[in-house]
C-alpha positions as CSV (number, residue, x, y, z in Angstrom):
1,X,-24.9,82.8,11.6
2,X,-23.8,86.1,12.8
3,X,-25.6,88.8,12.0
4,X,-23.1,92.2,11.3
5,X,-25.6,94.6,11.6
6,X,-27.3,94.4,14.9
7,X,-26.4,96.5,17.8
8,X,-24.4,94.1,19.4
9,X,-22.0,94.4,17.1
10,X,-21.3,97.9,17.2
11,X,-17.6,98.8,17.5
12,X,-16.7,100.6,20.3
13,X,-16.5,104.9,19.9
14,X,-12.7,105.0,21.3
15,X,-12.0,102.7,18.2
16,X,-13.7,104.5,15.7
17,X,-12.1,107.6,16.6
18,X,-8.5,105.6,16.8
19,X,-9.4,104.2,13.0
20,X,-10.9,107.4,12.0
21,X,-13.6,105.4,9.6
22,X,-17.4,106.0,10.7
23,X,-18.8,101.9,12.0
24,X,-21.0,101.6,9.0
25,X,-18.1,101.5,6.0
26,X,-15.8,99.3,8.3
27,X,-19.0,96.8,8.0
28,X,-19.4,97.0,4.2
29,X,-15.5,96.4,3.9
30,X,-16.0,93.6,6.4
31,X,-18.7,91.9,4.1
32,X,-16.5,92.9,0.9
33,X,-13.9,90.5,2.4
34,X,-16.5,87.8,2.9
35,X,-17.7,88.0,-0.9
36,X,-14.2,88.5,-2.4
37,X,-13.1,84.6,-2.0
38,X,-16.3,83.6,-3.7
39,X,-15.9,86.6,-6.6
40,X,-12.4,85.3,-7.2
41,X,-13.1,81.8,-7.2
42,X,-15.4,82.4,-9.9
43,X,-13.4,84.4,-11.7
44,X,-10.7,81.6,-11.9
45,X,-13.3,79.2,-13.8
46,X,-12.1,80.0,-17.2
47,X,-8.4,79.9,-16.1
48,X,-9.3,76.3,-14.5
49,X,-10.9,75.0,-17.6
50,X,-7.9,76.5,-19.7
51,X,-5.0,75.1,-17.8
52,X,-7.4,71.8,-17.9
53,X,-7.5,71.8,-21.8
54,X,-4.2,72.3,-21.6
55,X,-3.4,69.2,-19.6
56,X,-5.6,67.2,-22.0
57,X,-3.3,68.4,-25.0
58,X,-0.3,67.8,-23.3
59,X,-1.3,63.8,-22.5
60,X,-2.2,64.4,-18.6
61,X,-5.5,63.7,-18.4
62,X,-6.0,62.6,-14.9
63,X,-4.4,66.2,-13.8
64,X,-6.9,67.5,-16.5
65,X,-9.7,65.7,-14.4
66,X,-8.3,67.4,-11.0
67,X,-8.7,70.9,-12.9
68,X,-12.4,69.7,-14.4
69,X,-13.5,68.8,-10.5
70,X,-12.6,72.7,-8.9
71,X,-14.8,73.8,-12.0
72,X,-17.3,71.6,-11.2
73,X,-17.0,73.0,-7.3
74,X,-17.6,76.5,-8.5
75,X,-19.9,76.2,-11.1
76,X,-21.6,72.1,-10.9
77,X,-24.0,73.0,-14.2
78,X,-21.5,73.5,-16.3
79,X,-22.8,71.5,-19.5
80,X,-19.0,71.3,-21.5
81,X,-17.2,70.8,-18.0
82,X,-19.2,67.8,-17.0
83,X,-19.0,66.0,-20.6
84,X,-15.3,66.5,-20.6
85,X,-15.0,64.9,-17.2
86,X,-16.9,62.1,-18.1
87,X,-15.3,61.5,-21.4
88,X,-12.1,61.6,-19.1
89,X,-13.3,59.1,-16.6
90,X,-14.5,56.4,-19.2
91,X,-10.4,56.7,-20.9
92,X,-8.8,56.8,-17.2
93,X,-10.8,54.2,-16.1
94,X,-11.0,52.2,-19.3
95,X,-6.3,52.2,-18.6
96,X,-6.7,51.6,-14.8
97,X,-5.7,47.9,-14.2
98,X,-7.5,47.7,-10.5
99,X,-10.6,46.5,-11.0
100,X,-12.3,48.4,-8.2
101,X,-10.9,51.6,-9.3
102,X,-12.0,50.7,-12.9
103,X,-15.2,50.6,-11.7
104,X,-15.2,53.5,-9.7
105,X,-14.0,55.7,-12.6
106,X,-17.0,54.2,-15.0
107,X,-19.8,54.4,-12.5
108,X,-18.2,58.2,-12.2
109,X,-18.2,58.4,-16.1
110,X,-21.6,57.8,-15.8
111,X,-23.0,60.0,-12.9
112,X,-21.1,63.3,-14.9
113,X,-23.1,62.2,-17.7
114,X,-26.2,61.9,-16.1
115,X,-26.0,65.3,-15.0
116,X,-25.2,66.6,-17.9
117,X,-28.3,65.7,-19.6
118,X,-30.4,67.0,-16.6
119,X,-28.8,70.4,-17.7
120,X,-29.6,69.8,-21.2
121,X,-31.2,66.9,-22.8
122,X,-30.7,67.8,-26.2
123,X,-27.1,67.9,-26.2
124,X,-25.1,66.1,-28.2
125,X,-22.5,65.6,-26.4
126,X,-24.1,64.8,-23.2
127,X,-25.6,62.1,-25.1
128,X,-22.3,61.1,-26.9
129,X,-20.6,60.8,-23.4
130,X,-23.6,59.0,-21.7
131,X,-23.1,56.3,-24.8
132,X,-19.6,55.7,-23.9
133,X,-20.6,55.0,-20.1
134,X,-23.2,53.0,-20.8
135,X,-20.1,50.9,-23.1
136,X,-17.6,51.3,-20.5
137,X,-20.4,49.8,-17.9
138,X,-21.1,47.4,-19.8
139,X,-17.8,45.7,-20.3
140,X,-17.8,45.3,-16.2
141,X,-21.6,43.9,-15.6
142,X,-23.1,40.8,-16.5
143,X,-26.4,38.9,-17.0
144,X,-29.5,41.5,-17.4
145,X,-28.1,45.0,-16.4
146,X,-25.3,43.9,-18.9
147,X,-27.8,43.6,-21.9
148,X,-29.9,46.5,-20.6
149,X,-26.3,48.8,-20.9
150,X,-25.9,47.1,-24.3
151,X,-29.3,48.6,-25.5
152,X,-28.6,51.9,-23.8
153,X,-25.2,52.5,-25.5
154,X,-27.5,52.4,-29.0
155,X,-29.8,54.8,-27.7
156,X,-27.7,57.8,-26.8
157,X,-25.3,56.5,-30.5
158,X,-28.9,57.6,-32.0
159,X,-29.9,60.5,-29.8
160,X,-26.2,62.4,-30.6
161,X,-26.6,61.8,-34.4
162,X,-30.0,63.3,-33.6
163,X,-28.9,66.7,-32.4
164,X,-25.4,66.5,-34.1
165,X,-26.0,64.3,-37.4
166,X,-22.4,65.0,-38.6
167,X,-20.8,63.4,-35.3
168,X,-17.9,61.3,-36.4
169,X,-17.6,59.9,-32.7
170,X,-21.1,58.7,-32.7
171,X,-21.2,56.8,-36.0
172,X,-17.9,55.2,-34.7
173,X,-19.7,54.1,-31.4
174,X,-22.8,52.9,-33.5
175,X,-19.9,50.8,-35.0
176,X,-18.6,49.5,-32.6
177,X,-22.0,49.0,-31.2
178,X,-22.9,47.0,-34.2
179,X,-19.2,45.0,-34.1
180,X,-19.5,43.6,-30.6
181,X,-23.0,43.0,-30.8
182,X,-22.8,40.8,-33.6
183,X,-20.6,38.5,-31.7
184,X,-22.2,38.1,-29.1
185,X,-22.8,34.4,-28.2
186,X,-26.5,32.1,-28.0
187,X,-26.1,32.1,-24.6
188,X,-26.0,36.0,-24.0
189,X,-28.6,36.6,-27.4
190,X,-31.1,33.9,-25.3
191,X,-30.6,36.0,-22.1
192,X,-31.3,39.8,-23.9
193,X,-34.2,37.5,-25.9
194,X,-35.7,36.4,-22.4
195,X,-35.2,39.7,-20.2
196,X,-36.3,42.3,-23.2
197,X,-37.8,40.6,-25.9
198,X,-33.7,40.3,-27.5
199,X,-31.6,42.9,-28.9
200,X,-31.9,45.0,-32.3
201,X,-30.7,43.8,-35.4
202,X,-26.8,43.9,-35.5
203,X,-23.7,43.0,-38.3
204,X,-20.7,43.3,-39.2
205,X,-21.7,44.9,-42.8
206,X,-23.2,47.5,-40.6
207,X,-20.4,47.9,-38.1
208,X,-17.8,48.2,-41.0
209,X,-20.6,50.7,-42.6
210,X,-20.5,53.2,-39.4
211,X,-17.1,52.8,-39.0
212,X,-16.4,53.7,-42.2
213,X,-18.8,56.8,-42.1
214,X,-16.9,58.5,-39.2
215,X,-13.6,57.8,-41.3
216,X,-15.4,60.3,-44.1
217,X,-16.1,62.7,-41.0
218,X,-12.8,62.5,-39.3
219,X,-9.6,61.2,-41.0
220,X,-7.5,61.5,-38.1
221,X,-9.5,59.7,-35.6
222,X,-6.7,56.6,-34.4
223,X,-9.3,54.3,-32.5
224,X,-11.6,54.6,-35.8
225,X,-9.0,53.0,-38.0
226,X,-8.1,50.2,-35.8
227,X,-11.4,49.2,-34.7
228,X,-12.2,49.3,-38.7
229,X,-9.5,47.4,-39.1
230,X,-10.4,44.7,-37.1
231,X,-14.1,44.7,-38.4
232,X,-12.2,44.2,-42.2
233,X,-10.2,41.3,-40.7
234,X,-13.7,39.6,-39.2
235,X,-14.8,39.8,-42.9
236,X,-12.0,38.5,-43.9
237,X,-10.8,41.6,-45.8
238,X,-7.2,41.7,-44.5
239,X,-5.7,43.7,-47.4
240,X,-8.1,46.5,-46.3
241,X,-7.3,46.2,-43.0
242,X,-3.6,46.5,-43.2
243,X,-4.1,49.0,-45.6
244,X,-5.9,50.8,-42.4
245,X,-3.1,50.0,-39.8
246,X,0.0,51.3,-41.9
247,X,-2.4,54.4,-42.0
248,X,-2.4,54.9,-38.1
249,X,1.2,54.5,-38.1
250,X,1.2,58.3,-39.5
251,X,-1.9,59.6,-37.2
252,X,-0.6,62.2,-35.3
253,X,-1.5,61.8,-31.0
254,X,-4.0,63.6,-30.2
255,X,-5.1,62.2,-26.9
256,X,-3.4,60.3,-24.0
257,X,-4.4,56.5,-25.6
258,X,-3.5,57.4,-29.2
259,X,0.0,55.6,-28.2
260,X,-1.5,52.4,-27.3
261,X,-4.0,52.5,-30.0
262,X,-0.7,52.4,-32.4
263,X,1.1,49.9,-30.2
264,X,-1.9,47.5,-30.4
265,X,-2.0,48.3,-33.9
266,X,1.5,47.4,-35.0
267,X,0.2,44.1,-33.2
268,X,-2.0,43.0,-35.0
269,X,-0.3,44.0,-38.6
270,X,2.5,41.8,-37.7
271,X,-0.2,39.3,-37.2
272,X,-1.9,39.8,-40.7
273,X,1.6,40.2,-42.3
């Protein structure tokens, strides 16, 4: 690194005379020019976050993710942005049809969540995005690794409720966990028992209970309506399922996935009629 304050860097007297300023003022000015871009970048962070949030609300999640990444280059320990980046990676990866890209997004979601938990292990949102990322990783894993991820989903969802007892998203995750685990094959259950002594008890009844709790806390969460309808259908309660799917059609779109969720709901409703 160049030392700007050594004698070797003295400006010639004729240059100082021509500029009309003492050398020390010129040096301080030059140092400020070096620091200013860094200061400007730091000051841009709130603007970048606002832009990312606006992009999210406009259903441009990929573009929002790029903004959040830019924020993290300046503030790598920004807890809220780490959580948003993780959540968006989970969503974008879920939509991507390319298996390799999907896996890359899921691994990125897991990494962002891990960093967020290091920043604050007691953050409800950090635990929530980790639970979601564990679910995504389970979807692309097999054998022992899949069973391990399945167990982690529940752990992080319960941690979320520990730090935020009214997290409708965490109740939804527990509903989904019970729904999927209660539907595991005998082979998968046998593997879980062999490797980990089994998987905690799960039931369709508990899935419905958790989904209903999520709905009571947030009445406009589209995905919860779809998943609860599926649970009621599996429980041979189609009247309740149809009621939920009809309600789903009237909900406002809040995230990019809601259009797909409503489309899936309409298709299920046709099957039930």
